[in-house]
C-alpha positions in Angstrom: -5.8 21.1 0.5 -2.4 19.5 0.1 -2.8 16.8 -2.6 -0.6 13.8 -2.1 0.1 10.7 -4.2 -0.7 7.3 -2.7 -0.2 3.7 -3.9 -2.2 0.6 -2.9 -0.9 -2.9 -3.0 -3.6 -5.3 -1.8 -5.2 -8.4 -3.3 -8.5 -7.6 -1.7 -10.1 -5.6 -4.5 -13.1 -4.4 -2.5 -10.8 -3.0 0.2 -8.6 -1.4 -2.4 -11.7 0.3 -4.0 -12.8 1.5 -0.5 -9.4 2.9 0.3 -9.0 4.6 -3.1 -12.5 6.2 -2.9 -11.7 7.5 0.6 -8.4 9.0 -0.4 -9.7 10.5 -3.7 -12.6 11.9 -1.8 -10.1 13.7 0.4 -8.5 15.3 -2.7 -5.5 12.9 -3.0 -4.3 11.0 -6.1 -4.3 7.2 -6.4 -3.1 6.6 -10.0 -4.3 3.3 -11.7 -0.7 2.3 -12.4 0.1 2.6 -8.6 -2.6 0.1 -7.6 -2.0 -3.6 -7.9 -2.9 -7.0 -6.5 0.3 -8.7 -7.7 3.6 -8.9 -5.9 5.4 -9.1 -9.3 3.9 -5.8 -10.5 4.4 -4.2 -7.0 8.1 -4.8 -7.3 8.2 -2.7 -10.4 6.0 0.1 -9.3 7.9 0.5 -6.0 11.0 1.4 -8.0 9.1 4.4 -9.4 8.0 5.8 -6.0 10.9 8.2 -5.5 10.6 9.7 -9.0 6.8 10.0 -8.7 7.0 11.5 -5.2 4.7 8.9 -3.6 3.7 10.0 -0.2 2.4 6.7 1.2 2.0 3.1 0.3 -1.1 1.2 1.7 0.3 -2.3 1.9 -1.4 -5.7 2.5 0.6 -8.5 4.0 -0.6 -11.5 2.1 -0.8 -11.3 -1.6 -1.0 -15.0 -2.6 -4.0 -17.3 -2.1 -3.5 -19.2 1.2 -0.7 -17.0 2.4 -1.1 -16.1 6.1 2.4 -15.0 7.3 2.7 -11.6 5.7 5.7 -12.8 3.7 4.9 -10.8 0.6 4.1 -7.7 2.5 7.3 -7.8 4.5 9.4 -8.3 1.3 7.7 -5.3 -0.3 8.0 -3.2 2.8 11.8 -3.8 2.9 12.0 -3.0 -0.8 10.1 0.3 -0.3 12.4 1.2 2.6 15.4 0.7 0.3 14.0 2.2 -3.0 12.0 5.1 -1.5 12.9 5.7 2.1 10.7 8.8 2.5 7.5 7.0 1.5 5.3 6.2 4.5 4.1 2.6 4.8 0.6 2.0 6.1 -0.3 -1.6 6.9 -3.8 -2.6 5.7 -3.1 -6.2 6.6 -5.5 -8.1 8.9 -2.5 -8.9 11.0 -0.5 -5.6 10.8 3.0 -5.5 9.3 5.3 -5.0 12.3 7.7 -2.6 10.6 5.1 -0.4 9.0 4.9 3.3 10.0 1.2 3.0 10.7 -1.5 0.3 10.8 -5.0 1.0 9.7 -7.6 -0.2 12.1 -10.3 -1.9 10.0 -12.9 -1.5 12.8 -13.1 2.2 11.8 -14.4 1.2 8.3 -17.1 -1.1 9.4 
């Protein structure tokens, strides 16, 4: 198997655990320090993606309570495109991030 490194930025902890379990069950790595619920922490870890050869980022759109416009996710998506352009971006937002490479369909996890 070709093991890859993934990062997860999502304020929904149960969804993050589900995603992490699925990825690790398939033989991939999801390091603790590449998983966060905070936009502030996410800004810092995205800067490490290139050096750590992160294959893909699973990114939620809304990271603040009450946020519904995907503002945080779009900011982090643009930062990832700048800092680590080879990292795939997979939207895990309820309303998909328009510029993501892929969007995860949550109906497949029900």
